[in-house]
N, C-alpha and C positions, 0 to 999 in steps of 0.2 A: 504494499498500499505506500502510495505517495504520501508526502507532507502536503498541509494547506498551501503552503507557500509555494511549494513544487507544481501543484495542480495550475495555480493562478499563473505561474511563472510560463509554462507551456501553451496555456490558452494566448497569453500576452504576445510569446513569440510567434504564433499564428497569425494573430490579430496584426502586429505592427508590421513583420515581413510581408504581409500580404497587401496590407495597407500602400506599403510602399513598392513593392516590386510584382503585383498582379499586373499582367500585361492588358487586361480586358478592362478595367474600370470604365471606359469611355463607351463601353456597350453593355454596363451592368448596371445602369442609374437605378434600376428596381430594387437593390441590395442595401438597406440599411445595415452595412457593415457594422459601424459603431454600436447601434442598438443592438444588434445580435450579439456582440461583445459583450456588452453589459448584461445582457440577460443569461449569457453562458457564465460570467463571472458570479451568480446569484446562485447558481448550480456546484462550483466547484470550490465555493468557501465552505462546503460541508465535507466529511470524510468521504471516500468511493473506493469500490473496489477499482482495480485498475483498469479491467475489461470494460467497466461502466464509463470511466473518465475516456479511455479511447474511442468507445461509441461517440460519446459526447463531441469527441474533435473531430470525429467522422461527420457528424450531423452539422456541424459547425462550417469544417471545410466545403462540403459539398454544396453550401447554399452556393460557391462561386460558379458553380457549374462548368466544370472544366474537367476533360478526362484526364489530365495531366497533373493537376491539383487535388492532392489526395493525401490519405495518412497510412503510412506503412506502419503494421504493427510490430512491437518488439517480441521479441523470442520466447518469452515469458507466456507470452498471450497465444503463439503458434503454436509451442510447443504443447499446449493443453488444447488446441483446436482438434476436433473428432469431423472428419469431412461426412456429410451422407453418404449412403452406401448404393445410391442412385445416383444417375446424371440424368440432368432436367432438361429439355429444349424448348424454347419458347416460340410459339406460333401465333402472333398476334396475341388474341385474347385467351389461347389455351395454352397449357403447361403438358408437356408430355414426356413421361420416362422413357427414355432412349436406350437406357442403360442400366444394369445392376449387377451387384457382386453376388457371388454363388449363394449365399446363405440369406437373400433377402427376399422374401416371399411375395413381393408385390409383382402383378405380371407385368412382362415388357408391353410399352406402348400404352401403357394405361394413361388417359386423361388426368389429372388433380383436380378436383372440384374444390375440396377444403382441406384446412390444416389445423387440428385442433379444435373442429368445429366451426371456424372461421373460413367464409368463402376465399380461395386460394389469391385471386386477383386483389381483393380486398386486403388480403395479409400482407402480400408483397408490396402494394402501394403504400400502405400506411406503416407496416413495421419494419420492412427491408428499405425501401428505395429513399427514405432519407437520409440514408448513409451513404448512398451512392450518388456517383454524378449520373443522373438520370435523367439530363435533357435528350439525350437518345438513346432510349430504352431498348433498340435492338441490338445497339453494341453492350451497354451495360449488362443485358442477359448472356454475353459471350465473352466480356472479358472485363477485369478489373484490376488496377494496378495494386491497391493494397493486398492482395493474394497471390504474388509474385513469389514469395518467400515459402508457400505450402507444398505440400507433398504433389508430385506429378499428378497421380491418378486423384487429385479431388479436383472439383469445378474450380474455376478463378473465376467467379463471377456473381452478380447479385444472389443466386441461390446459395454461395457460399456462406453469406450471412445468416443463414435458419439456424444452422447449428449453433453459434454463438449467441443468438436471440435467446433461442431456445433451451442455452446453457447445457448443451451435450445432452438433455434428455430424450428420453422415447417421445417420439411425435407420432399422431396419429393422422393418417390420411384417407380421406375419402376421395376414391377415385372411381372411374366408368367401372371398374372392374369389382368392386365394393371397399369395406374397410381394411385396413391395415397398420398395424404398429411397425415402424421404422427405426432402429437404432442406431444413432451416427457411429461411425467409426469399424463398423463391423465388415469384416474380409472385403477392404476397398481394392485391393490390388489384383481379385479374381473375378472379372466381369464377362458377363455373358456372350457379349459380341465384341470382336474386334475392335480396338479405338483407332485402327487405320483403315479407310475405306480404301476398296481398290476399283480403279477404273474396269470398262468391261473388257479389255486387252492386256495380253501380258507385257510387261515391262520389264525389259534387261538392266538391270545396275549395275553400273561401272566405277562408281565413287560414291562414298558416304563417309560423312564427317557429323559434327555438333551443328555445323551451320550451312551444310551444303550436300545435296543430294543428286547425283546425275544418273538419269535412265534413258533408255532408248525405247522407240518402237519399232517395230516391226518395218517401217517405210522409212526408218531413218530420221525421224523427228527427236530431238531431246528434250525431254522433260526435266526440268532445273528446278527442285524443290529448295526454299529458304526458309528453314524453319525459324531462324533468330538471327538478330544481327547484333548478338553478343558472342560472336566468334572471330576472335582477332585474326584465326589462322584461314579465315573464310576467303577473303580477297586473293593471297597468294594459293591457296587452292585451287581457286576458281581459275586465275591465270595460266595455272600449271595445264589445264585440261583444254586451254583453247586450241590447240593445234589440232586436236581431234575434234572438237566442235564446229572448227572452221567448215568440214564437211558436210555436215547436218544441213537438211532442207530446211527448218524452221525450227522454232522455240517455244515451248510453253513454260512460262516462269510461274512457279507455285508460290505465293506468298499469303496464302491464307494461314490463319491463326499467329501470322508473325506480329508479335507485339512490340518489336522493336529491338532498341538498342545503339548502335552507334551510327549515325548518319555516314559518317565517311566511310564505312563499309559499304553501303547501299551506293552511294556513290561510285565508288572502285568499281563495284558490280556492274553498275550502269555506263561506265567508262568503254567497257567491252563491247556495247551497243551503240553506241554513239563517238563519232570521229571528234577528235579536238575538246576543246573547251566548251563547257555546257552552262547552262543555265539551272539552277537547282530550286530556286524558288526566291521569292522577297520577304525579309525578314525586317520586322519593326519591332523595336525595344523604346520601352518610356524612356523618358527625360524627366528628371527631376527639377525644377530650379525654385529654391524655397523662397527667393528674393519674389519673384513672379507671383507665386502664391500668397506672399504677404500685400504685395501693391494690391492685388486681385481683392482682397478681404476689406482692406479701406477705402477702395475707391469705387465702390459700386458697380466695378466691371463685374463680380461675381454673380451681380444680381441681374444682369443683362438678359434680355429676353430676346431670342434671336427671329421670332415670330413677329416682333415687332419690328416694321418697317425703319425706324429711327435708327433703333439698337442695331438693327441689321447691316443698317449704311454704315455706322460708325465701326462697326468690327470688319466690313470688308474695306473700308478705305484707310483704316489707320491701323498700320501693322503692330504698332505696343500693345494698341488695345487688343488684337487679334491673340497675339503672342501672353497677353497676361491672362485673357477670360479661356483660350486653349490649355493653358499650363494649370490653371485652377481646376478645368474640368477633366484631367488627367487625360488631353487629347495632343500632346507633343511627343512624336516619335522619332527616334535615329532610325532611318529606313536605307537598306540596302538590297540590291537585287545579288543573290550569292551566286557563285560560280564555282564548277570543280574541273579539275583537270589532272590526269595520272598518267605521266608519260611512262612509267614503267608497266602499262597494259602493252603486251606485244602485240596486238592485233585489233581490227575490229569487224566485227561479226554484222554483217549487212542482208541477212535472211529475215522474213517475216516472225514478228514476236506477238504471240498471246500471252496475258497475265491474268493469274485467277485470283480475286479479292475475296475477302466476307469481312462480317462485321467487327472478327478481332483480327483484322490487320492494321495496325496502327504505328504511330509515331514514326521511326524513320523507317518502316517499311511503305509508310504513306508518302515520305519523301521521295523514295524510288517509283511509286507510281505517278509522281508529279514530273521526274525526271522523264520517262517515257512519256507521259501523256501530252506534256507543255508542247513538245514538237512532232507529236502524232506518229511516235515511234512504235507504239504497240497497240492492240485491241484489249481493252479491257474486259475481262468476262466474270460474272459474280454479283454479288449485292454490295451496297455503299460500306466502305471502308469505316474504320473505329472513327474519325473524325476529330483527333485532335494529336498535335505534335508539339515540341516545344520546351526544351532546356529547362528543366525544371529546378529550381534553386530547392535543394536539401537540407533541412532544417533539423537538428539533433533535438528531442524532445526529453523529457524527465520519463524515466522508464525504460528507455531504451528503442523507443521509438523514432520514427522519422515523420517530416512533414514535408511534402510537396508543394512548391510554389510556382505554376508557369511562367517564366518573365520574357516569352517570346511570342510575338505575333508571328504568324507563319501563312503566305499565300501563294499562289502561281505567280509568276513572275509579271503577269498581267492584272494582278489583284484578284482574281477569283479567289474566293471565299471555300473553305473545305471545312473548317473548323467548327464543330457541333451539325454536320453536315456529311462527312465522309467522302471520299472520291469517287463520283458517280461512274458505274460502268458503263461502257457502251452497248454492253448488250447483258442484259438480266440473266441469272442464272442461280438458282437456289437448291439445296439439298431438299427432297421431300421425306416424309416418312416412309415412303414405300424405299426409297434408297437405301434408309438407314435398317430398315427391316432385313435387305438384303446385302447390306455391306457393301453397296454399290456409290460409286463417286461418278454422279452424273455430271458433276461442274466438270470433271476432267474431261470425260468424254465429251461436253458441249464445246470445251477449250479445243481440243486435238479436232474436233469435226470443222468449229469455224477457221482455224489453221489449214486445214486441209482444202477447205473453200478457198482460201485466199491464194494458196499454192496452185490449183487447178486454175483458178482466172489467170494468176501470174504467168 
């Protein structure tokens, strides 16, 4: 248990660092950050269990509605976390059991109606979503960064909060197949169905590492899977395969479920498909100037209403007033179109490219999508990606956890937004329940078909 002083300090760190460094205040004007801080102070001035304290921090920071702005739980909480022995997938208003551990008696592909007597959508919306970035629920149900450190067999999404909220106790699920009691943590590593789906055709794997898997189809198409951008050896491993890859007819690049890592690894990979220096995006970093904020506060500039014609004319015609007003309203940024160039890349692959994405494709994996999409270098197949990327500031918290504060705005070079939207696919394709029931990867099949159609036309 933390002391009251430690609890207050942790909340104050998040409040102050976010107030100063969060990159989206000019588009989060509906958040009463100071008022929410004061409300939370009333709670943390009482003794709290560590898990309850960290849940309050999750609720607080989630008000900022950014997928990279979150709490990472301390090891003391993670080690006591018992994941559910089922995997759940969201299909709009439906929540379907798509896998289970061998000792769990709930039937596969049951739809969950209630949890402990509470209608399941109501339960998720009221008891779980307040702790999550949930402005894009399709992504929230696929991936959440607070659970980055939990066991690989466990879900790392909004459903992962259920065991924590229910304190690892048995839960009763009312489903389309009847009522069942589910015990968190039971036999999680023995799943009824394979966790990896396969396309309808056999692939020959020629290379495999943590961050790179290369396989070939019967007709000489390379399927390149990038599970993560946390593998520092990936760029060198990939470059070592280019002399073989240059003879392929085309490429399917799979970044589904790639939650990111280092953007320079994504850029180094992209270099093999893009000749010379290329644009990687536009970044905007907040600029702070205390003097301008002070001038605004006592010069009435802060109270200007830009919907008023006279105020708008002053704002447009007086550079000093514009700068003071924009600074006060957190709307001054250092802007730069970033570029990349990796001269150690031995050659350029010019064949057609299809990229597969899903709602768990995030962070630097979205940087890769922008690299290709910005110049029309690939056809993107899937569903909109996670919708967040950006240089989080890590803040050490009492009790051993971390807070992440997003410090960077990121767009396409032409200012096209994707934050809280996702990178839009050119061709929509998603896994169906029938795919999951048959362990079939129809999205990979779709990507290969799209590529073959392009090759036939070419």
